[in-house]
VEXDO-941169 format. One line per field, with one value per residue: residue number from 1; residue in one letter; chain; x, z, y of N, C-alpha, C in turn. Coordinates in pm, 1 decimal. Each point is the difference from the previous one (the first is absolute). Example, Ala and Ser with C-alpha at 12.3 -4.5 7.8 and 13.67 -1.06 7.14 Angstrom:
VEXDO-941169
nr	c(1	2)
rest	c(A	S)
kette	c(A	A)
n.x	c(1319.0	-35.0)
n.z	c(780.0	-72.0)
n.y	c(-569.0	105.0)
ca.x	c(-89.0	82.0)
ca.z	c(0.0	6.0)
ca.y	c(119.0	119.0)
c.x	c(90.0	-77.0)
c.z	c(0.0	73.0)
c.y	c(120.0	109.0)
This chain:
VEXDO-941169
nr	c(1	2	3	4	5	6	7	8	9	10	11	12	13	14	15	16	17	18	19	20	21	22	23	24	25	26	27	28	29	30	31	32	33	34	35	36	37	38	39	40	41	42	43	44	45	46	47	48	49	50	51	52	53	54	55	56	57	58	59	60	61	62	63	64	65	66	67	68	69	70	71	72	73	74	75	76	77	78	79	80	81	82	83	84	85	86	87	88	89	90	91	92	93	94	95	96	97	98	99	100	101	102	103	104	105	106	107	108	109	110	111	112	113	114	115	116	117	118	119	120	121	122	123	124	125	126	127	128	129	130	131	132	133	134	135	136	137	138	139	140	141)
rest	c(M	N	R	N	R	I	Q	F	Y	P	D	V	T	L	L	N	S	L	N	S	D	A	E	R	F	G	V	A	I	S	T	L	V	T	D	I	L	K	R	H	Y	G	L	V	P	E	L	T	Q	T	H	S	D	L	N	V	I	V	F	S	E	V	I	E	Y	I	S	K	L	S	Q	G	E	E	F	D	L	L	S	A	S	P	T	Y	A	K	I	D	M	T	Y	A	G	N	P	S	A	I	R	A	K	I	G	K	T	F	A	K	S	V	G	S	K	P	F	T	K	V	A	V	N	K	D	Q	N	G	K	I	I	R	S	K	N	N	A	A	T	Y	V	K	L)
kette	c(A	A	A	A	A	A	A	A	A	A	A	A	A	A	A	A	A	A	A	A	A	A	A	A	A	A	A	A	A	A	A	A	A	A	A	A	A	A	A	A	A	A	A	A	A	A	A	A	A	A	A	A	A	A	A	A	A	A	A	A	A	A	A	A	A	A	A	A	A	A	A	A	A	A	A	A	A	A	A	A	A	A	A	A	A	A	A	A	A	A	A	A	A	A	A	A	A	A	A	A	A	A	A	A	A	A	A	A	A	A	A	A	A	A	A	A	A	A	A	A	A	A	A	A	A	A	A	A	A	A	A	A	A	A	A	A	A	A	A	A	A)
n.x	c(4762.1	34.3	-128.8	0.0	-114.0	-19.4	-92.5	-43.5	-51.7	38.8	7.8	-112.5	53.7	55.4	-112.0	-60.7	90.2	-13.1	-131.8	5.5	90.1	-68.1	-108.9	53.6	46.4	-127.6	-8.4	3.7	-100.7	-4.4	19.7	-90.0	-79.4	28.2	-12.1	-108.7	-40.3	36.0	-49.3	-111.0	7.9	31.8	-98.4	-5.2	105.7	43.2	91.8	-35.3	-33.5	-116.3	-73.9	-58.0	119.8	45.5	-112.5	9.3	127.2	-19.9	-110.5	71.0	102.1	-87.3	-60.2	119.5	41.7	-115.7	18.0	115.5	-80.6	0.8	-123.8	-17.6	82.1	89.7	-9.8	104.6	-15.1	72.9	-68.7	-114.3	66.7	92.9	-83.4	-107.2	67.6	22.8	-126.3	77.4	29.8	106.1	-20.0	119.5	25.7	-115.1	-87.7	-7.2	-115.9	77.7	91.7	-17.6	3.9	101.8	53.2	-33.8	49.7	104.0	13.0	-21.4	94.6	41.1	-37.2	66.3	-47.2	115.3	-29.7	-94.4	110.0	0.4	44.5	-31.3	119.3	-102.3	30.9	-24.5	80.2	26.2	112.0	48.0	30.1	108.4	78.9	114.8	-35.1	-99.5	6.1	-110.6	-60.0	1.8	-115.5	45.4	-114.7)
n.z	c(11775.5	113.8	-7.1	54.4	60.4	-35.4	91.0	-73.7	66.4	-122.2	40.1	-28.3	63.1	93.6	12.3	-10.1	84.7	78.7	-12.4	16.4	97.6	54.4	-29.2	47.8	97.9	-5.9	131.8	71.2	80.2	12.1	-130.4	-19.3	90.7	-56.7	-120.1	43.5	57.6	-105.5	-73.9	71.6	4.3	-115.7	-39.3	-72.9	-77.0	37.9	-86.5	74.5	-120.0	45.4	40.5	75.2	34.6	14.4	63.4	55.2	27.4	38.1	63.1	42.8	23.4	53.8	60.2	26.8	40.1	61.0	38.9	-2.7	53.4	-102.3	-45.6	92.1	34.4	19.1	131.5	79.7	129.6	-23.9	-113.7	65.3	101.1	-27.1	71.9	-58.3	-112.8	64.3	30.3	107.9	-26.9	57.9	130.7	29.7	-111.1	2.4	-35.7	-107.3	47.8	9.1	-76.1	70.1	109.3	-52.8	-37.1	118.7	54.4	-84.6	20.8	125.5	-38.2	-65.2	-96.8	98.6	41.4	-48.9	24.4	-38.0	-61.6	108.1	-53.5	79.7	-40.4	-65.6	4.9	-107.6	88.1	-5.2	-39.5	109.3	-97.9	18.9	46.3	-62.2	75.7	-60.7	-53.2	63.5	-116.6	-50.3	-42.4	-83.3	48.7)
n.y	c(10927.5	54.6	-19.3	119.5	-13.6	126.3	15.8	99.6	99.4	35.3	127.9	59.0	103.3	-77.5	-66.4	118.0	46.4	-107.0	3.6	129.5	-10.1	-98.1	68.3	111.3	-78.5	-36.9	15.8	-110.0	30.7	-131.7	1.3	94.4	-56.2	-117.2	57.3	60.8	-112.3	-69.4	97.7	6.6	-131.0	53.6	-79.2	109.2	-11.4	118.6	-33.8	-102.6	-44.4	41.9	-101.2	90.3	47.4	-123.9	-21.7	119.7	-21.4	-125.9	33.8	103.9	-81.3	-84.2	100.4	50.9	-118.8	-21.7	125.8	-63.1	-91.5	-82.0	11.9	-94.8	99.3	-96.1	-18.4	7.4	-14.0	-106.7	-6.8	12.8	-54.6	90.1	74.3	-52.6	12.2	114.7	-23.9	-3.7	-124.8	57.9	5.1	46.8	-67.3	62.8	-93.0	75.0	31.6	106.9	-59.6	-110.1	75.4	68.0	-116.0	-46.8	109.8	-9.7	-129.9	40.2	85.8	-108.6	81.8	60.2	116.1	33.6	-126.3	86.8	40.4	-79.2	-112.5	-100.6	-34.1	-55.4	-131.1	-77.0	-60.7	131.5	-59.4	58.1	85.0	-71.7	94.9	22.4	105.3	-65.0	122.0	31.8	-21.6	121.4	47.1	94.3	41.1)
ca.x	c(0.9	-94.3	-95.5	-84.6	-113.5	-30.6	-119.0	-13.2	-124.3	22.9	-120.1	-43.4	94.8	119.4	-38.3	-12.8	135.9	64.3	-63.8	42.4	140.6	12.2	-49.1	97.2	119.3	-38.0	31.5	-96.5	23.6	96.3	134.1	30.8	25.9	128.3	104.7	8.0	56.4	141.3	73.6	-4.6	86.7	135.4	27.9	51.2	88.7	-70.4	-20.1	-58.8	-137.7	-94.9	-85.2	-91.8	78.1	32.7	-123.3	-27.5	103.1	-19.3	-122.9	26.6	83.4	-82.4	-91.9	77.7	39.1	-120.0	-40.6	82.5	-28.9	-113.1	-102.8	36.1	137.4	13.0	106.2	-4.3	44.5	145.6	38.4	-70.9	43.5	137.8	1.0	-49.3	104.0	113.6	-37.2	64.5	-88.2	30.6	30.2	70.0	21.4	-127.5	-79.4	-80.1	-121.7	-46.0	-22.5	-119.0	-117.2	-25.7	-53.4	-139.5	-78.1	-18.3	-93.1	-135.0	-33.7	-22.0	-140.3	-59.4	80.0	31.2	38.0	-122.0	31.8	96.7	-60.0	93.1	22.7	-31.1	-7.7	-138.2	-55.3	-20.6	117.7	81.3	124.5	111.2	120.9	112.4	35.4	-114.6	-88.0	-126.2	2.8	-120.8	-14.6	-70.4	-124.3)
ca.z	c(56.0	109.7	-20.2	115.1	-34.4	100.3	-31.1	59.9	-39.4	-27.7	-10.6	-138.9	-68.9	-29.8	-96.4	-130.7	-45.7	-37.8	-124.2	-107.9	-32.5	-52.2	-138.4	-78.3	-17.9	-62.8	92.3	107.4	119.8	87.2	-55.8	28.4	143.6	25.7	-51.1	88.2	129.4	-18.5	-14.2	129.5	95.5	-52.4	-38.5	-137.2	-16.3	-33.1	-143.5	-59.6	-45.6	59.7	-93.4	-56.8	-93.8	-117.2	-75.7	-76.6	-104.0	-99.2	-75.5	-86.9	-110.7	-85.4	-73.2	-107.3	-95.1	-74.1	-88.2	-122.0	-70.6	-92.2	38.5	-24.7	41.8	127.5	90.5	137.9	91.1	-4.3	-112.9	6.9	112.4	45.3	146.8	34.9	-36.2	92.7	138.0	42.7	44.4	141.3	77.4	123.8	3.3	3.1	-120.7	-1.6	-79.1	-53.1	-144.8	-21.6	42.2	-101.7	-115.1	28.6	0.2	-140.1	-61.5	45.6	-57.0	-143.5	-37.1	69.7	-7.0	-129.0	-95.3	-66.6	-134.5	15.7	35.4	18.0	-127.4	18.4	-121.3	-33.9	107.4	116.8	86.7	-9.0	-75.4	81.8	-70.7	21.2	142.6	69.5	48.8	-72.0	-103.5	-17.0	-134.5	-7.3	-78.5)
ca.y	c(132.1	13.0	109.2	29.7	84.6	101.6	76.9	131.8	61.4	142.8	82.2	20.3	87.9	-78.8	-102.8	64.9	31.4	-126.6	-45.8	89.3	-27.4	-136.6	4.0	77.8	-82.3	-126.1	-109.5	-24.6	82.0	-69.3	24.8	139.6	14.5	-66.0	89.1	117.1	-40.3	-35.9	125.7	68.1	-67.9	-10.1	-138.3	2.9	115.9	124.3	20.7	-119.7	18.0	-93.7	-72.4	99.1	82.4	-81.9	-24.4	121.4	13.4	-106.3	25.6	114.8	-47.3	-86.8	87.9	63.8	-104.7	-40.1	110.5	-6.6	-124.8	-5.6	-95.4	-139.1	-30.4	-69.6	44.1	-48.3	105.5	11.1	84.9	127.7	83.1	-22.5	-8.4	-132.9	-97.2	13.4	-33.9	-123.5	-108.1	-22.8	118.8	-36.8	-144.5	-72.2	21.7	121.3	-20.1	127.7	-7.4	-83.1	76.5	102.2	-72.9	-36.5	123.1	37.7	-95.8	35.6	130.3	-14.0	13.4	113.8	120.3	61.7	-105.0	-46.6	-47.5	-109.1	-129.3	-111.4	-68.1	-142.5	-80.9	-39.4	-82.8	83.9	-4.3	121.2	-13.8	49.8	40.7	-91.2	9.0	-59.4	106.8	13.6	102.6	78.3	53.9	127.6	-9.7)
c.x	c(-109.8	-88.1	-84.5	-109.5	-25.6	-124.9	11.6	-120.6	21.4	-131.3	-27.2	100.3	125.4	-30.7	-13.0	136.9	73.2	-57.3	48.3	143.6	19.3	-45.4	99.8	125.2	-30.5	34.2	-113.3	34.0	103.7	143.0	43.5	36.6	134.1	115.8	21.3	66.0	147.8	86.0	8.1	98.2	141.4	38.8	40.3	92.0	-76.7	-30.6	-58.8	-143.4	-88.6	-75.7	-94.2	70.7	27.2	-122.2	-31.9	97.9	-22.6	-124.3	18.2	82.4	-80.8	-97.4	72.7	37.4	-118.4	-41.0	75.2	-25.6	-115.2	-99.6	45.3	141.9	0.7	113.1	-10.9	55.7	151.1	46.8	-61.1	52.8	143.3	9.9	-43.5	108.4	116.6	-33.0	60.5	-103.3	28.7	26.7	57.9	12.1	-126.3	-76.3	-83.2	-118.0	-47.0	-27.5	-124.6	-126.9	-35.6	-58.1	-145.9	-90.2	-25.0	-102.6	-144.4	-47.9	-31.1	-149.7	-71.0	97.9	129.0	33.3	-121.5	27.8	109.5	-76.5	110.8	8.5	-18.9	-1.8	-144.8	-64.4	-22.7	116.4	83.9	129.1	109.7	119.2	110.5	46.6	-109.1	-90.6	-127.9	14.0	-137.2	-1.8	-74.6	-121.0	-18.0)
c.z	c(105.8	-23.6	125.7	-44.4	115.9	-46.6	61.7	-62.9	-23.8	-1.6	-148.0	-79.0	-39.9	-104.9	-140.8	-58.5	-45.9	-131.3	-119.3	-42.7	-56.8	-145.5	-90.1	-29.5	-68.3	84.8	100.3	119.3	89.9	-49.3	30.9	146.6	36.3	-46.6	92.8	132.9	-11.9	-11.7	134.6	99.9	-51.2	-42.1	-146.5	-10.3	-54.2	-148.5	-71.1	-41.2	61.7	-110.2	-69.9	-102.6	-128.6	-87.1	-89.9	-116.0	-111.0	-84.3	-95.1	-121.2	-96.6	-82.4	-116.3	-108.5	-88.7	-99.8	-133.0	-81.2	-97.7	52.0	-38.6	41.1	140.9	82.6	130.5	88.8	-2.0	-113.7	10.9	108.4	41.1	152.0	45.6	-25.3	98.9	144.2	34.4	46.7	145.0	65.7	133.1	14.4	3.0	-130.6	13.3	-93.5	-67.3	-150.1	-30.4	37.2	-102.4	-125.0	20.2	-0.7	-142.7	-66.5	39.6	-62.4	-148.9	-28.5	71.6	-5.0	77.8	-111.3	-71.4	-138.3	2.5	38.3	24.0	-134.0	21.2	-134.4	-23.2	105.8	128.8	97.7	-21.7	-75.0	81.0	-87.5	25.8	144.5	88.2	63.2	-83.1	-103.5	-12.8	-142.7	7.1	-91.1	-90.0)
c.y	c(8.0	121.9	14.5	95.5	95.0	73.1	137.5	67.0	149.3	76.7	27.2	84.4	-76.5	-106.8	58.7	33.5	-125.8	-53.6	81.3	-29.3	-139.0	-5.3	72.6	-81.1	-132.9	-121.0	-17.3	89.9	-66.7	21.2	142.5	19.9	-64.2	87.6	119.0	-36.6	-39.2	125.5	71.3	-60.5	-23.0	-141.2	-13.8	120.5	120.7	14.9	-121.8	29.4	-107.6	-73.2	98.1	88.2	-76.5	-24.6	119.7	14.0	-101.9	27.6	118.5	-41.7	-86.4	83.6	66.4	-101.1	-38.1	108.1	-3.0	-126.5	18.4	-101.9	-140.8	-36.5	-58.7	59.8	-75.5	110.1	18.8	90.0	139.4	93.4	-33.0	-14.0	-138.4	-105.2	1.7	-36.5	-135.2	-101.7	-38.0	135.2	-45.9	-151.6	-83.6	23.9	128.0	-19.9	128.7	-8.1	-82.1	76.6	107.8	-65.7	-37.9	123.1	47.0	-90.9	31.0	131.0	-6.3	3.7	112.6	116.7	-14.5	-102.1	-59.7	-58.0	-105.8	-126.1	-101.0	-72.6	-150.1	-71.4	-43.2	-88.2	78.9	0.7	127.0	-30.5	67.1	35.1	-102.2	0.3	-56.4	105.1	-0.6	110.2	64.0	52.2	133.7	-16.4	121.5)
């Protein structure tokens, strides 16, 4: 995939707004800006959910799922979020990294708000325990 880098210098007000929204959506500012620009230029269908939208939905579903688990119960994102499980691995015939990006964002969020009572599930050798779908598993603390 061809990645181009663009620099821009937002004023303080815009930067604060971008930071606030990126934090609210649980995504990087670059992801948020990309989502906004794709929508603005009509590069995604009107009713298509952006990466930022999906992140919010998936995290909400995971929070609800975890709230119903007992301490010590294991889960993976595929079982915790119906939306995550339905995200296509391809988009317009090309590989799509959205599911992987959401998974990485979740993994980085483990142990911090709102996932303070979640840990990566590891064996005695410190290796991540994977589900039958080869997804990383987590445990409710």
